[in-house]
PADREN-170608 format. One line per 10 residues: their letters; for each residue x, y, z of N, C-alpha, C, CB. Coordinates in steps of 0.001 Angstrom, whole numbers, plus 500000, padded with zeros to 6 digits. Glycine has a CB too. Example, Ala and Ser with C-alpha at 12.3 -4.5 7.8 and 13.67 -1.06 7.14 Angstrom:
as> 513190 494310 507800 512300 495500 507800 513200 496700 507800 511308 495527 509046 | 512850 497750 507080 513670 498940 507140 512900 500030 507870 514084 499402 505725
//
This chain:
mtdeiltifd> 495490 513481 520806 494915 512282 520180 495509 511028 520823 495173 512281 518641 | 494634 510084 521192 495088 508854 521822 495828 507993 520815 493908 508083 522421 | 496974 507442 521229 497762 506609 520329 497004 505325 520014 499140 506288 520945 | 497105 504866 518762 496470 503619 518366 497106 502455 519127 496587 503406 516836 | 496286 501495 519530 496773 500298 520214 496774 499142 519219 495894 499960 521468 | 497923 498497 519078 498088 497409 518120 498351 496098 518836 499227 497716 517148 | 497918 494999 518231 498306 493668 518704 499743 493425 518273 497349 492551 518146 | 500549 492886 519179 501944 492598 518851 502181 491081 518859 502900 493307 519853 | 503238 490675 518140 503519 489258 517928 504988 488969 518214 503155 488838 516486 | 505275 487683 518532 506672 487287 518667 507226 486897 517303 506821 486118 519672
ekgniagtap> 508473 486473 517276 509133 486152 516010 508459 485002 515262 510580 485807 516264 | 507716 484142 515987 507066 482995 515363 505632 483299 514936 507077 481820 516314 | 505191 484550 515164 503845 484919 514761 502789 484674 515809 503485 484192 513546 | 503208 484369 517051 502260 484177 518140 501921 485518 518787 502829 483201 519187 | 500666 485701 519170 500259 486936 519825 500990 487096 521147 498742 486959 520046 | 501560 488292 521356 502361 488551 522558 501792 489683 523413 503787 488882 522165 | 500608 490205 523033 500000 491270 523813 499609 492444 522943 500940 491727 524900 | 499571 493631 523533 499251 494851 522801 500224 495956 523211 497780 495285 523062 | 500316 496988 522370 501198 498122 522675 500767 499320 521828 502705 497761 522405 | 501042 500545 522288 500748 501736 521483 501584 501738 520202 501017 503023 522299
rdevhrlglw> 501034 502319 519158 501697 502326 517851 503098 502934 517915 500853 503093 516845 | 503250 504065 518589 504564 504700 518666 505593 503780 519318 504473 506011 519441 | 505169 503052 520351 506075 502118 521029 506410 500938 520126 505449 501615 522343 | 505413 500482 519380 505622 499371 518439 506712 499716 517436 504313 499029 517700 | 506674 500940 516898 507666 501363 515910 509011 501708 516561 507143 502568 515129 | 508983 502201 517775 510243 502563 518449 511031 501320 518846 509960 503421 519695 | 510314 500288 519314 510979 499071 519793 511112 497998 518715 510220 498505 520971 | 510467 498196 517584 510535 497195 516522 509763 495941 516852 511959 496841 516239 | 508510 496102 517272 507667 494959 517620 506843 494541 516398 506734 495303 518822 | 506686 493240 516226 505897 492739 515107 504422 493086 515298 506077 491216 514958
hetfhfwlis> 503760 493535 514212 502352 493908 514265 501717 493645 512905 502183 495398 514675 | 500384 493759 512828 499657 493421 511601 499279 494660 510800 498404 492628 511936 | 499330 494500 509477 498849 495540 508566 498003 494899 507467 500040 496337 507951 | 497254 495765 506770 496399 495344 505664 496887 496057 504412 494883 495658 505949 | 497211 495302 503365 497714 495872 502113 496755 495549 500976 499131 495338 501793 | 496360 496589 500229 495402 496460 499130 496045 496957 497845 494095 497247 499430 | 496177 496067 496865 496740 496425 495563 495633 496390 494524 497902 495467 495166 | 495427 497507 493842 494428 497589 492781 495094 497376 491427 493697 498951 492818 | 494513 496462 490652 495009 496149 489315 493854 496314 488325 495607 494695 489253 | 494133 496948 487199 493103 497050 486158 493670 496553 484841 492592 498512 486015
leqgipyiyl> 492784 496155 483971 493177 495695 482638 492536 496640 481627 492742 494193 482383 | 493364 497417 480935 492878 498410 479990 493419 498090 478596 493294 499839 480429 | 492509 497739 477685 492878 497368 476314 493969 496297 476312 493352 498607 475531 | 493795 495333 477198 494710 494194 477277 495987 494443 478049 495064 493765 475924 | 496168 495665 478577 497385 496002 479326 497058 496085 480819 497995 497352 478820 | 497727 495299 481676 497483 495392 483115 498229 496577 483727 497901 494091 483810 | 497536 497302 484600 498114 498436 485314 498044 498198 486819 497388 499745 484939 | 499016 498734 487537 499028 498668 488989 498941 500088 489535 500304 497940 489511 | 498097 500293 490545 497817 501629 491084 498640 501897 492344 496316 501778 491393 | 499107 503130 492461 499955 503545 493571 499437 504853 494150 501423 503694 493117
qlrseqkkdy> 499620 505028 495433 499317 506317 496047 500612 507025 496411 498425 506138 497296 | 500564 508350 496432 501654 509144 496976 501199 509603 498361 502023 510370 496034 | 501955 509225 499370 501569 509536 500737 501635 511045 500991 502471 508786 501728 | 500650 511554 501684 500546 512985 501960 501748 513482 502761 499248 513286 502716 | 502120 514723 502552 503181 515344 503344 502767 515482 504805 503542 516718 502769 | 501476 515340 505079 500989 515405 506454 501246 514116 507223 499512 515714 506463 | 501577 513035 506522 501817 511759 507178 503090 511806 508019 501908 510640 506143 | 503042 511180 509178 504209 511144 510054 505293 510238 509491 503812 510676 511451 | 504887 509111 508924 505843 508120 508418 505844 508097 506889 505508 506718 508969 | 507038 508108 506286 507215 507935 504839 506412 508954 504014 506808 506523 504439
sgllditaag> 506322 510171 504494 505551 511191 503780 506181 511506 502422 505449 512473 504624 | 505329 511802 501439 505793 512197 500124 506394 511096 499285 506769 513249 500267 | 506143 509828 499646 506687 508698 498891 505562 507874 498268 507556 507810 499801 | 505852 507249 497145 504907 506354 496491 504768 505064 497286 505353 506051 495052 | 503549 504517 497294 503310 503356 498150 502190 502486 497569 502952 503806 499585 | 501857 501447 498315 500770 500523 498023 499489 501316 497737 500556 499533 499202 | 498597 500767 496914 497360 501471 496568 496655 501999 497813 496421 500546 495788 | 496468 501138 498810 495919 501539 500107 496411 500548 501154 494347 501595 500076 | 496693 501036 502339 497204 500157 503391 497018 500827 504741 498694 499812 503153 | 497071 500017 505799 496962 500582 507132 497174 499530 508199 495615 501240 507316
hllagetved> 497317 499986 509432 497492 499083 510556 496155 498455 510964 498116 499827 511742 | 496208 497206 511401 495061 496581 512043 495178 496856 513539 494993 495034 511739 | 494150 497444 514116 494169 497778 515532 493868 496546 516377 493161 498892 515834 | 494230 496603 517643 493932 495502 518558 492429 495240 518543 494426 495823 520006 | 492052 493978 518383 490642 493618 518352 490051 493577 516962 489870 494568 519176 | 490767 494096 515967 490267 494055 514601 490653 492751 513911 490795 495245 513808 | 489866 492361 512924 490177 491204 512093 490753 491687 510765 488913 490323 511864 | 491264 490765 509991 491784 491119 508669 490678 491737 507816 492377 489876 507964 | 489463 491211 507955 488340 491738 507179 488103 493221 507459 487072 490945 507485 | 488398 493658 508671 488205 495069 509029 489138 495979 508244 488426 495271 510524
gvrevqeelg> 490218 495428 507720 491206 496234 507013 490675 496882 505751 492381 495396 506671 | 489592 496347 505196 489056 496893 503952 488554 498331 504145 487918 496001 503430 | 488347 498740 505395 487940 500124 505671 488978 501114 505155 487723 500331 507179 | 490254 500687 505125 491314 501582 504664 491084 502023 503219 492676 500896 504790 | 490524 501131 502424 490294 501445 501009 489272 502560 500880 489820 500195 500237 | 488196 502460 501651 487175 503498 501582 487674 504810 502187 485906 503038 502300 | 488379 504725 503314 488855 505933 503979 489869 506688 503114 489480 505579 505329 | 490828 505977 502533 491910 506630 501795 491527 506981 500364 493126 505743 501783 | 490751 506094 499711 490509 506247 498272 489058 506555 497920 490930 504999 497558 | 488148 506375 498869 486744 506604 498581 486080 505480 497809 486596 507862 497826
lviafdklip> 486727 504312 497721 486169 503165 497009 485516 502208 498009 487270 502435 496189 | 484285 501830 497740 483574 500875 498595 483675 499497 497959 482077 501291 498797 | 484404 498604 498620 484683 497283 498043 484411 496209 499085 486152 497192 497536 | 483706 495167 498687 483408 494061 499592 484652 493197 499779 482230 493210 499053 | 484887 492779 501008 486076 491988 501318 486126 490700 500504 486116 491662 502803 | 484954 490090 500272 484948 488805 499559 485281 488937 498071 483594 488147 499709 | 485449 490165 497580 485867 490379 496202 487396 490473 496070 485220 491645 495659 | 488088 490473 497192 489543 490581 497173 490184 489210 496962 490051 491211 498478 | 491330 489212 496318 492097 487984 496087 493275 487971 497057 492592 487885 494593 | 493309 487005 497989 494388 487001 498987 495714 486500 498425 493992 486145 500170
lgtipyemtq> 496789 487180 498790 498140 486733 498438 498882 486191 499659 498936 487885 497811 | 498180 486097 500786 498794 485547 501989 499350 486630 502905 499895 484587 501612 | 500021 486175 503963 500646 487073 504935 502142 487129 504670 500362 486608 506393 | 502647 488342 504468 504065 488532 504152 504733 489301 505287 504242 489286 502798 | 505601 488640 506062 506337 489365 507096 507560 490055 506499 506762 488411 508227 | 507797 491306 506883 508982 492005 506386 509301 493166 507315 508768 492509 504931 | 510484 493746 507135 510962 494809 508010 511417 496028 507203 512111 494296 508887 | 511192 497210 507778 511727 498461 507224 512287 499261 508394 510616 499284 506436 | 513459 499863 508175 514071 500656 509230 514510 502006 508676 515268 499909 509849 | 514126 503057 509355 514627 504386 509046 514779 505121 510377 513666 505159 508054
egiidkerah> 515257 506352 510329 515503 507089 511558 514230 507177 512409 516030 508494 511238 | 514303 506637 513625 513182 506714 514560 512125 505652 514385 512546 508022 514443 | 512256 504780 513374 511235 503761 513119 511891 502414 512815 510320 504188 511948 | 511478 501398 513550 511801 500012 513207 510456 499343 512947 512634 499268 514364 | 510131 499173 511678 508798 498743 511269 508813 497267 510889 508289 499597 510092 | 508273 496421 511771 508201 494983 511515 506738 494602 511326 508850 494161 512681 | 506387 494325 510085 504992 494096 509742 504700 492650 509339 504593 495017 508629 | 503538 492184 509762 502943 490968 509219 501810 491465 508306 502412 489966 510379 | 502142 491618 507028 501225 492255 506087 500276 491231 505472 502008 492979 504984 | 498984 491448 505650 497955 490645 504995 497681 491306 503642 496634 490537 505879
vfvyqqsvaw> 498090 490652 502585 498123 491287 501263 496987 490772 500377 499480 491034 500580 | 496307 491732 499729 495183 491389 498867 495278 492160 497551 493843 491688 499574 | 494717 491546 496514 494651 492168 495191 493182 492301 494805 495444 491331 494120 | 492864 493413 494156 491520 493628 493617 491669 493965 492150 490755 494765 494387 | 491105 493128 491287 491219 493351 489854 489919 493930 489315 491573 492041 489124 | 489971 495197 488912 488770 495874 488425 489176 497159 487722 487781 496170 489588 | 488503 497488 486644 488721 498775 485997 488029 499863 486809 488200 498760 484532 | 488774 500905 487147 488249 501992 487968 488546 503311 487266 488867 501968 489405 | 487538 504165 487123 487734 505477 486509 488400 506418 487506 486386 506066 486023 | 489187 507354 487011 489839 508310 487912 488804 509059 488744 490699 509307 487114
ddfalqeeev> 487640 509332 488174 486600 510071 488903 485998 509263 490049 485498 510489 487948 | 486254 507953 490068 485730 507115 491155 486491 507339 492458 485798 505637 490765 | 487698 507877 492364 488515 508080 493561 488114 509375 494280 490013 508117 493188 | 488046 509301 495594 487862 510477 496445 488946 510395 497522 486394 510537 497081 | 490070 511072 497277 491252 510899 498128 491094 511593 499476 492489 511434 497421 | 491555 510912 500522 491581 511485 501867 492812 512383 501973 491598 510362 502970 | 492605 513672 502014 493678 514646 501854 494829 514449 502839 493124 516027 502007 | 494519 514143 504087 495582 514015 505080 496357 512707 504960 495001 514127 506461 | 495871 511801 504122 496529 510507 503929 497174 510371 502550 495528 509389 504130 | 496438 510777 501503 496858 510522 500122 496894 511828 499342 495911 509508 499434
avmvraelhd> 498036 512126 498739 498184 513362 497972 497943 513160 496485 499560 513935 498184 | 498268 511963 495995 498250 511700 494555 497840 510253 494327 499641 511991 493907 | 497112 509998 493240 496821 508636 492808 497344 508470 491387 495287 508325 492887 | 498165 507439 491163 498746 507193 489847 498712 505700 489538 500195 507731 489776 | 499057 505377 488305 499193 503978 487938 500388 503827 487012 497902 503446 487267 | 500895 502595 486932 501991 502258 486027 501662 500936 485361 503358 502181 486782 | 502226 500717 484196 502041 499408 483572 502680 498348 484459 502653 499374 482136 | 501960 497254 484667 502430 496196 485550 503781 495652 485072 501392 495062 485626 | 503951 495522 483773 505217 495025 483211 506370 495934 483614 505132 494926 481670 | 506147 497241 483537 507194 498196 483895 507492 498151 485388 506787 499612 483484
fhalwtgisn> 506448 498041 486201 506617 497982 487652 507431 496747 488041 505243 497965 488359 | 507147 495631 487389 507908 494404 487629 509366 494604 487237 507300 493220 486846 | 509602 495245 486097 510978 495479 485646 511750 496356 486632 510977 496131 484259 | 511075 497316 487237 511729 498196 488211 512220 497424 489423 510776 499297 488654 | 511386 496543 489945 511731 495854 491196 512513 494569 490994 510486 495547 491960 | 512712 494164 489750 513596 493029 489482 514916 493485 488889 512921 492038 488543 | 515114 494799 488809 516396 495337 488371 516587 495408 486877 517471 494537 488937 | 515519 495130 486109 515640 495178 484657 515719 496622 484172 514457 494457 483994 | 514997 497513 484842 515039 498934 484496 515224 499756 485767 513746 499365 483746 | 515666 500997 485595 515937 501866 486739 514825 502856 487022 517208 502611 486515
eieiqgfrvs> 513882 503017 486081 512802 503971 486273 511591 503565 485459 513250 505381 485893 | 510445 504103 485847 509196 503806 485152 508384 505087 485011 508384 502718 485905 | 507410 505041 484103 506514 506177 483925 505233 505934 484714 506201 506409 482422 | 504782 506955 485435 503514 506899 486144 502613 508010 485619 503723 507025 487681 | 501303 507789 485701 500359 508823 485300 499117 508736 486171 499989 508689 483805 | 498512 509889 486422 497337 509927 487275 496936 511349 487576 497587 509172 488561 | 496618 511628 488849 496165 512977 489191 496504 513319 490636 494658 513110 488960 | 496543 514611 490885 496573 515138 492248 495458 516162 492359 497973 515771 492602 | 495055 516474 493588 493979 517429 493809 494582 518727 494317 492925 516874 494810 | 494280 519843 493639 494811 521145 494046 494082 521645 495290 494680 522172 492896
gsgeriqikq> 494586 522739 495857 493953 523314 497035 492528 523754 496793 494748 524471 497519 | 492205 524048 495534 490846 524476 495191 489943 523304 494821 490888 525465 494042 | 490514 522076 494890 489723 520889 494569 489804 520450 493126 488314 521132 494909 | 490568 521164 492318 490719 520800 490906 491644 519591 490765 491269 521996 490090 | 491297 518682 489867 492133 517514 489602 493140 517858 488507 491263 516286 489189 | 494399 517728 488844 495476 518078 487924 496172 516803 487461 496488 519048 488594 | 496248 516614 486153 496856 515397 485610 498359 515374 485866 496577 515284 484106 | 498857 514161 486093 500283 513955 486361 500813 512894 485398 500524 513528 487852 | 501992 513134 484870 502699 512132 484077 504181 512394 484263 502286 512183 482551 | 504896 511457 484856 506308 511667 485124 507049 510340 485231 506490 512475 486402
tvnrglfvph> 508351 510431 485256 509212 509249 485398 509769 509211 486814 510373 509262 484350 | 509741 508020 487446 510205 507876 488828 511136 506671 488940 509006 507726 489801 | 511943 506659 490000 512823 505526 490284 512520 504961 491666 514304 505947 490189 | 513255 503946 492073 513001 503294 493360 513108 504246 494543 513962 502153 493552 | 513950 505263 494403 514171 506183 495515 512945 506971 495915 515255 507125 495171 | 511904 506987 495070 510683 507729 495370 509600 506843 495981 510157 508384 494113 | 509963 505588 496312 509010 504652 496905 509300 504427 498390 509044 503316 496154 | 508249 504097 499146 508439 503628 500517 509369 502420 500466 507065 503266 501204 | 510378 502364 501349 511411 501315 501229 511006 499937 501743 512626 501745 501961 | 509924 499385 501172 509603 497991 501468 510738 497117 500943 508230 497575 500833
eidyyervlt> 510956 495972 501587 512006 495068 501113 511720 494645 499676 512118 493824 502031 | 512765 494487 498884 512585 494046 497496 511885 492692 497461 513947 493965 496764 | 512177 491843 498436 511522 490539 498495 510005 490693 498619 512070 489719 499673 | 509569 491725 499333 508127 491977 499451 507534 492261 498080 507850 493158 500411 | 508144 493204 497347 507640 493534 496016 507648 492298 495100 508484 494666 495393 | 508703 491519 495172 508798 490341 494311 507690 489337 494616 510165 489675 494473 | 507390 489139 495913 506335 488190 496283 504962 488695 495838 506341 487949 497803 | 504731 489984 495992 503464 490559 495545 503319 490419 494030 503367 492042 495958 | 504378 490755 493302 504323 490679 491841 504156 489252 491351 505577 491281 491237 | 504794 488301 492009 504623 486891 491649 503169 486476 491819 505539 485993 492506
giqaifre> 502552 486918 492912 501147 486601 493150 500233 487232 492125 500741 487045 494525 | 500495 488474 491781 499666 489172 490789 499802 488516 489414 500059 490666 490708 | 501010 488182 489028 501222 487549 487731 500521 486193 487655 502719 487383 487462 | 500470 485482 488782 499775 484193 488816 498284 484379 488548 499988 483498 490175 | 497717 485486 489021 496294 485781 488789 496021 485930 487298 495869 487067 489541 | 496909 486606 486591 496698 486846 485173 496954 485591 484330 497593 487977 484705 | 497648 484611 484905 497893 483362 484162 496727 482387 484318 499200 482696 484644 | 495860 482644 485283 494747 481697 485548 493706 481728 484428 494065 482029 486898
//
Protein backbone atom coordinates (compact mmCIF):
# COMPACT_ATOMS: atom_id res chain seq x y z
CA UNK A 1 0.00 0.00 0.00
CA UNK A 2 1.34 3.42 -0.99
CA UNK A 3 2.06 5.67 1.99
CA UNK A 4 -0.25 8.67 2.37
CA UNK A 5 1.33 11.98 1.33
CA UNK A 6 0.69 14.87 3.72
CA UNK A 7 1.28 18.61 3.48
CA UNK A 8 3.86 19.67 6.05
CA UNK A 9 4.26 23.01 7.83
CA UNK A 10 6.95 24.98 9.65
CA UNK A 11 6.67 26.12 13.26
CA UNK A 12 4.81 29.28 12.18
CA UNK A 13 2.17 27.36 10.22
CA UNK A 14 3.59 28.10 6.76
CA UNK A 15 3.46 25.34 4.15
CA UNK A 16 6.89 23.71 3.84
CA UNK A 17 6.20 20.99 1.26
CA UNK A 18 4.93 17.41 1.40
CA UNK A 19 6.15 14.14 2.92
CA UNK A 20 4.95 10.53 3.40
CA UNK A 21 2.92 9.95 6.56
CA UNK A 22 5.46 7.57 8.11
CA UNK A 23 8.23 10.14 7.62
CA UNK A 24 6.03 12.90 9.04
CA UNK A 25 5.55 10.91 12.26
CA UNK A 26 9.15 9.69 12.43
CA UNK A 27 10.66 13.18 12.06
CA UNK A 28 7.96 15.07 13.95
CA UNK A 29 6.83 17.31 11.10
CA UNK A 30 3.79 19.54 11.50
CA UNK A 31 0.76 18.38 9.46
CA UNK A 32 -3.02 18.88 9.29
CA UNK A 33 -5.81 16.77 10.75
CA UNK A 34 -9.60 16.98 10.92
CA UNK A 35 -11.32 16.47 14.29
CA UNK A 36 -15.09 15.89 14.61
CA UNK A 37 -16.80 15.94 18.02
CA UNK A 38 -20.42 14.79 18.20
CA UNK A 39 -22.57 16.24 20.98
CA UNK A 40 -26.18 15.35 21.72
CA UNK A 41 -28.72 16.72 24.16
CA UNK A 42 -30.88 14.01 25.73
CA UNK A 43 -33.57 15.07 28.22
CA UNK A 44 -31.61 18.23 28.92
CA UNK A 45 -28.30 16.41 29.50
CA UNK A 46 -25.44 17.01 27.00
CA UNK A 47 -23.41 13.96 25.97
CA UNK A 48 -20.09 13.71 24.16
CA UNK A 49 -19.38 10.75 21.85
CA UNK A 50 -16.11 8.82 21.74
CA UNK A 51 -14.74 6.04 19.59
CA UNK A 52 -12.48 3.20 20.68
CA UNK A 53 -9.77 2.80 18.07
CA UNK A 54 -9.58 -0.65 16.49
CA UNK A 55 -6.79 -3.02 17.49
CA UNK A 56 -5.99 -3.09 13.77
CA UNK A 57 -4.88 0.55 13.89
CA UNK A 58 -1.14 1.15 13.70
CA UNK A 59 -1.22 4.18 16.00
CA UNK A 60 -2.92 4.37 19.44
CA UNK A 61 -4.84 1.13 18.94
CA UNK A 62 -7.37 0.13 21.59
CA UNK A 63 -7.66 3.63 23.08
CA UNK A 64 -10.62 5.99 23.40
CA UNK A 65 -10.47 8.98 21.10
CA UNK A 66 -12.28 11.82 19.31
CA UNK A 67 -15.66 10.89 17.79
CA UNK A 68 -14.04 10.81 14.34
CA UNK A 69 -10.75 12.18 13.05
CA UNK A 70 -8.16 11.74 10.34
CA UNK A 71 -5.28 13.23 8.41
CA UNK A 72 -5.82 15.73 5.61
CA UNK A 73 -3.87 14.52 2.59
CA UNK A 74 -1.79 16.79 0.36
CA UNK A 75 -4.17 18.68 -1.92
CA UNK A 76 -7.18 18.26 0.35
CA UNK A 77 -9.08 21.11 1.98
CA UNK A 78 -10.50 21.21 5.48
CA UNK A 79 -13.94 20.60 3.96
CA UNK A 80 -12.68 17.26 2.61
CA UNK A 81 -12.13 16.10 6.19
CA UNK A 82 -15.84 15.46 6.68
CA UNK A 83 -15.35 12.22 4.70
CA UNK A 84 -13.81 10.76 7.86
CA UNK A 85 -17.19 10.91 9.59
CA UNK A 86 -18.89 8.86 6.91
CA UNK A 87 -15.99 6.42 6.52
CA UNK A 88 -15.53 5.72 10.25
CA UNK A 89 -19.07 6.12 11.61
CA UNK A 90 -21.40 5.77 8.63
CA UNK A 91 -22.93 9.21 9.27
CA UNK A 92 -23.51 11.50 6.28
CA UNK A 93 -23.15 15.09 7.47
CA UNK A 94 -22.87 18.31 5.48
CA UNK A 95 -19.78 20.38 6.27
CA UNK A 96 -21.83 23.57 6.63
CA UNK A 97 -23.68 22.00 9.58
CA UNK A 98 -20.47 21.79 11.63
CA UNK A 99 -19.53 24.39 14.24
CA UNK A 100 -15.84 25.35 13.96
CA UNK A 101 -13.70 25.62 17.09
CA UNK A 102 -10.64 26.79 15.16
CA UNK A 103 -7.23 25.25 14.53
CA UNK A 104 -5.49 23.79 17.57
CA UNK A 105 -1.79 22.94 17.25
CA UNK A 106 -0.53 20.30 19.68
CA UNK A 107 2.00 17.48 20.03
CA UNK A 108 1.92 13.83 21.13
CA UNK A 109 4.98 11.62 21.50
CA UNK A 110 5.21 7.89 22.03
CA UNK A 111 7.64 5.18 20.98
CA UNK A 112 8.27 5.55 17.24
CA UNK A 113 5.90 8.51 16.78
CA UNK A 114 6.37 12.26 17.13
CA UNK A 115 2.91 13.54 16.24
CA UNK A 116 2.70 17.30 15.63
CA UNK A 117 -0.77 18.20 14.47
CA UNK A 118 -2.54 21.34 13.31
CA UNK A 119 -6.01 20.06 14.18
CA UNK A 120 -9.02 21.68 12.51
CA UNK A 121 -11.65 21.05 15.16
CA UNK A 122 -15.41 20.96 14.63
CA UNK A 123 -18.47 20.20 16.73
CA UNK A 124 -21.76 18.75 15.49
CA UNK A 125 -24.73 19.04 17.82
CA UNK A 126 -27.45 16.53 16.99
CA UNK A 127 -29.28 13.64 18.61
CA UNK A 128 -28.16 10.41 16.93
CA UNK A 129 -29.60 6.93 17.54
CA UNK A 130 -27.15 4.09 18.14
CA UNK A 131 -28.62 2.33 15.09
CA UNK A 132 -27.55 5.28 12.92
CA UNK A 133 -23.89 4.30 13.34
CA UNK A 134 -22.22 1.90 10.90
CA UNK A 135 -18.69 1.46 12.25
CA UNK A 136 -15.72 0.87 9.96
CA UNK A 137 -14.32 -2.30 11.51
CA UNK A 138 -10.66 -1.68 10.73
CA UNK A 139 -10.85 1.83 12.20
CA UNK A 140 -13.42 1.82 15.02
CA UNK A 141 -14.12 -1.01 17.46
CA UNK A 142 -16.58 0.66 19.82
CA UNK A 143 -18.82 3.73 19.95
CA UNK A 144 -19.68 5.18 23.37
CA UNK A 145 -20.77 8.40 24.99
CA UNK A 146 -20.27 10.13 28.35
CA UNK A 147 -22.03 12.98 30.04
CA UNK A 148 -20.30 16.19 28.99
CA UNK A 149 -20.13 17.36 32.62
CA UNK A 150 -18.30 14.18 33.61
CA UNK A 151 -15.93 14.39 30.64
CA UNK A 152 -15.06 17.96 31.60
CA UNK A 153 -14.44 16.89 35.20
CA UNK A 154 -12.05 14.16 34.02
CA UNK A 155 -9.85 16.49 32.00
CA UNK A 156 -9.83 19.32 34.53
CA UNK A 157 -8.76 17.01 37.34
CA UNK A 158 -12.00 17.18 39.30
CA UNK A 159 -12.54 13.43 38.97
CA UNK A 160 -10.30 10.49 38.12
CA UNK A 161 -12.77 8.39 36.13
CA UNK A 162 -16.04 8.57 34.24
CA UNK A 163 -18.77 6.20 33.10
CA UNK A 164 -19.17 5.48 29.39
CA UNK A 165 -21.94 3.57 27.64
CA UNK A 166 -22.54 2.46 24.08
CA UNK A 167 -21.94 -0.59 21.93
CA UNK A 168 -19.42 -2.76 20.16
CA UNK A 169 -20.04 -5.06 17.19
CA UNK A 170 -19.32 -8.77 17.65
CA UNK A 171 -17.71 -10.95 14.99
CA UNK A 172 -21.18 -12.10 13.96
CA UNK A 173 -22.38 -8.51 13.55
CA UNK A 174 -24.40 -8.41 16.77
CA UNK A 175 -24.39 -5.12 18.69
CA UNK A 176 -23.36 -5.69 22.28
CA UNK A 177 -24.11 -3.00 24.86
CA UNK A 178 -21.23 -1.57 26.87
CA UNK A 179 -21.27 0.26 30.20
CA UNK A 180 -18.05 0.71 32.14
CA UNK A 181 -15.87 3.12 34.09
CA UNK A 182 -12.67 4.48 32.49
CA UNK A 183 -9.81 6.82 33.43
CA UNK A 184 -7.42 9.04 31.47
CA UNK A 185 -5.06 6.14 30.87
CA UNK A 186 -7.53 4.61 28.41
CA UNK A 187 -7.53 7.68 26.13
CA UNK A 188 -5.26 8.69 23.26
CA UNK A 189 -2.71 11.00 24.96
CA UNK A 190 -3.75 14.32 23.47
CA UNK A 191 -2.37 17.24 25.48
CA UNK A 192 -4.63 18.28 28.35
CA UNK A 193 -4.60 21.78 26.89
CA UNK A 194 -6.21 20.35 23.75
CA UNK A 195 -9.07 18.80 25.72
CA UNK A 196 -9.52 22.00 27.72
CA UNK A 197 -9.74 24.15 24.58
CA UNK A 198 -12.23 21.79 22.97
CA UNK A 199 -14.38 21.68 26.11
CA UNK A 200 -14.30 25.47 26.46
CA UNK A 201 -15.55 25.76 22.88
CA UNK A 202 -18.30 23.20 23.40
CA UNK A 203 -19.49 24.83 26.61
CA UNK A 204 -19.66 28.19 24.81
CA UNK A 205 -22.04 26.60 22.27
CA UNK A 206 -24.43 25.55 25.02
CA UNK A 207 -24.35 29.04 26.58
CA UNK A 208 -25.46 30.70 23.33
